[in-house]
N, C-alpha and C positions, 0 to 999 in steps of 0.2 A: 145581752141585757136580760134581766129578769123582770117581767111585768106580772104583777099580782093583781087580780081583779077583785072587786068588792064582793063580800058575801051576798049571795042571792042574785048575782048578776044573771039574767036570763040567757039561755043558750044563744039566742039571736044576738045579744049584746057581745057575748064572748066571740062568736063567729065573726062579728063585725071588726073587733079589735084584731083578730088573727088575720083577716083578709087585708086590712090596712097595712099591717106589718109586712105581709107577703108582697104587697104592691110596692113596698119600699125596697124590695130585692132581698129580703131576709128569709132564711129558713126558720120555720117556726115549729116548736115542739111543745106539747101540752101535757100537763099532769094535774091531778087534783090532790089537795091536802088541806085538812082542817077546815073544810067547807069553802075553800077558795080555789079558783082556777089559777094555776101558775103557768106562765108562758115564757119559754126561753126563745129569744130572738137572736139568732147567731148569723154571722157573716160580717160584711162591712157595715158596722153600725155608725161610722163617723158621719155619714150624710144625713142621719135622722136627728130631728130636733126632739130630744127625749124629754125636755121640759114641756113641750107641747103634748107629747104622748101621755105624760102624767096628768094632763087636763082632759083627756078623752073620757067620754061617758063610760062608767063602769070600772075605770082603772083606779086601784087603791094606791099602788106605789110602783116606782120604777127604780131599779138598782142594778149596778154592774154585777155580772157573774165573774168574780175575780179569778177563779181557778181556770187554767187553760183547758181543762177537761170540763166542759160546761154541762153536758147532759148526764155525765156519770157522777156529777158532784151532788152532795147533799144539799147544797144551796138551791139547786133546781128541784130535787125530789127529796124532802126530808125523811120520808118513811122508807123502810126497806123494800126493795124489789123482791117479789116472790115469784118464782118461775115453776109452773106445774109441768112435770114430765112423768108420765105413767102414774105410778103409785105414790110419788113423792112430790111435794112442793118445795123446791130448793130455795132456801132463804127463810123458810117458815120454822115452826117449832121442831119439826121432824128433821133429823140429820139425813143427808143424802149419802148413801154408801154405794160407791161405784167400784166394781171389782171384776177382774177377769184377766186373761192372758195378755202379755205384751203384744204378741202376734197370734193371729188365727193360723194354726198349722194344719188343721184337718178336721173332719167331722167328729170323730170320736173325741179328740182333744177338747174342742170347744163345747160340745154337749156335756162332757164330764165336768168341766169347770163351771159351766153355767148352772148345772144342777146343784153343785156344791155351794156356790156363793149364794144362790137363791135360798137354799135351805138354811144358810147361816144368817141371812137377814139383809143381803144386798138388794137394792131396788133397780140398779142400772148395771148392765153388762158392758164392760169395756173390752176393746180388742182392736188390734190394728190389722187392716187389710192392705194398706199402703204404708210402708215403713221408711222413714227418713233415717238411713243408717250412716254412720261416720265413714265406714268403708264401702266402696261401690261393689265389693265382692261378697258382702254379708247378705243374709236373707232379706229380701225387699218386700215380702208379703205376697199374698195370693190374689190381690186385686179384687175384681168384682165377685169372683167365686168365694173369696173370704167374707165379703159383705153378706152374701146370700146365706152362708153357714152361720154367721153371727146373728143375723135376723131370725133364722129358724130356731137357733138355740135359745135366743132371748124369748121369743114367742112361746116356746114350749115350756118355759119356766116362769112366765109372767113378769119378765124384765123389760125395761127400756134399753136402748142401745146408744152408746157413745163411741164414735170412731173418728180417727184423724183424717182431715182433708189437707192435702199438700199443695194443690194447684187450683187456680180459679176454674179451669175447665172441668175439674172433677167434682165441683160442688153439686151440680144436679144429680150425679150418680150417688154421691154419699148421702144426699138428702132423701133419696128414694128408699134407702135402707136404714138410716140412722134417725134416732129421735133427737140427738144432740150432735152438732158438728164440732169437732175439736180442732182448734188451731194450736199447733205445737210450738214449743219454745223457739225453735229455729225460724219459725214463720211469724213470730209476734209482730214484726215490723214489715211483713210482706203486705204492703198497702193494697195491691191489686186483689189479693186474696181476702183481706179484711173487707174491702168494698163489696166483693162478691157475696160473702156470707151475710153481709149487712142487707143485701137485697132479698134474702130468704125469710121465711117465717119460722125457721128452726132456731131453738136456743143454741148459743155458741159458747163452748168452753174455751176460754182464752188463757193459755198458759203463759206465765211470765218468762221473758227471754233470759238467756244464760247470763247476761251481764247488764240487765236492764234495771233502771231505777223504778221506783213505784210510780212516779209521775209519767214516765215513758209507757209503762204498762197501762195506766189509766187512759193515756192518750190513744193507745191502740184500741182500747175499748170504745173510745169516742169515735174513732173512724168507723166502727161497725154501727154504732148507734146513730151517727149522722146520716146513714143511709136509710134509717127507719126501723131498724131491728133493735129494740131495747132489751131483748132477752139475752143478756151477756152474763156468763158465770165466770168469775175470775179464779184462776188456779195457781197457787204458789207451789212451785216444784223444785225450789232450790236454785241458787245462783252460784256462779263460779267465783271463788275467792282464792287466796294463797294457800288455803288448807287442802291437802291432798289425801288425807286418810279416808274421807268419805267421797262419794262420787261428786256431790255438790254440797253446798252449805245451805241447809233448809232454813230460810229466813222467817221464823215464826213471828218476828216483830211485825212483819207485813200484815198479819191478820188484824190486830187491833188498829193499826195505822190506817189500813184501807177501810175498815169499818167506820172509822171516824170521817174519812174524806169522802166516801162514796156510799151509795145506797145499794150497790150491786152485791149479790151473794159471793162468798169466798170459800173455796174448798182447798184442801191441801193434798199434795201428792208426796207421801213420805217414801215411796218406792224409789222414784228418781231423785228425791231430795237426799237420800242416804246412799243408795246403791248397794246396801248390805242388808241381807235378810233379817238378821237379828237386831238391827237398828230400826226397822220399819215400825214395829209395834210401839216402842216407847215414844217415837216421834208422832205417831198417829194419836196416841193418848194425849200427848202434849198439845197437839193441834186443836183437839176438841176442847180442852181446858182453856186454850187461848181464845176461843170464840169462833172457830171455823164452822161453816155451815155444812160441812161434809168432808168426805175423803174419797180419793181415787187410788186404788191399791192393786198391784199386780199379783195375781194368784195363778199357780200352775200345779197340776197334780203330779208332775214329774219334772221339777225345775232343773235337775241336773242334765236333762236332755232337751231342755227348751231351746228353740232356735234363736231366741233373743231374750236378754235380760233375766236369765234364770237365776243369777246370783242375788237378785233383789226381789224375787217372787216368793211370796208365802205359799206354803203348802195349805191345802184346804183345811186341815185340822188347826193349823196356826191361825188362819183367817177366822175360823169359827170362834176360837178362844179370844181373839182380839175384839170381835164384835160383842162378845159377852162383857168384856172389860169396858168397851165404849158405852154400853148401855148404862153401866154404873156411873161413869163420869157424866154422861148426858143428864142424868137425873140431878146431879149436883149443880150443873150450870143451867138448869131449867129447859133442857131439850129432851128429845126422845129419839129412839131408833125405830 
């Protein structure tokens, strides 16, 4: 249920309402909008007399939160969530440009790429140290050593770090080195992992599952937010359809749809969405035109020798040209890089 307090309700009055709702066994989440305190009371609401709640001192209105994703919905938080990470506020006027290698392969590789993407205009360095690969015989990442290299390369070039966490027990380790914890498509419904990242104070980049609906995606975000971490960044990275020409089908419909349903920022991954190097730039441009809050793009200085995803990785000069194009599109849609 959504409880909206009257304008000017003192903090003591708001705290009293929240305490009474918690005493009824409900989890309570609070936000502010348009001069009013908005309280989402979630859990078993059937035992509460909501007509009585509507008569409590300071309460303006009580209404159901109709969407199954309560905290992620615009009904609870009408204004956009903006998440500050390093030099960028994700969800604000500035677009978040995340770029880097699919996998951290070594010191020279990650430092070379970090320098190139920073010079081109990226604000976040992406890179995998633990890699969920389809084949058990493929390169699985360098582990903690990869995280150390990623952190050093990012710090040397003024970048934040996003890296994927695959297991609940790895969350503290990833949180030590990363500014953003990425939950990959294969783990979108790994609820133990979602709960664990929900207990951290780190922003979480939540990729859409391979065959997940938008509602399922938002409900996965809800699992994180229900643990107290409201810093969720949604990432559309393509879904599996009958089409086989591209690696996945990049669902750019999801950008305006999610923007209508939710206050959470949305970024797009055209690298995994297409799987084809020369298709990455056009889909990246389209994503920004569709209203995305940013991009996450794979970049490699020698993609033909990359240990993973070389076929979809842009070369540094291609990435630089794409960022220049994005700057032009951003101005048209009222954003900036």
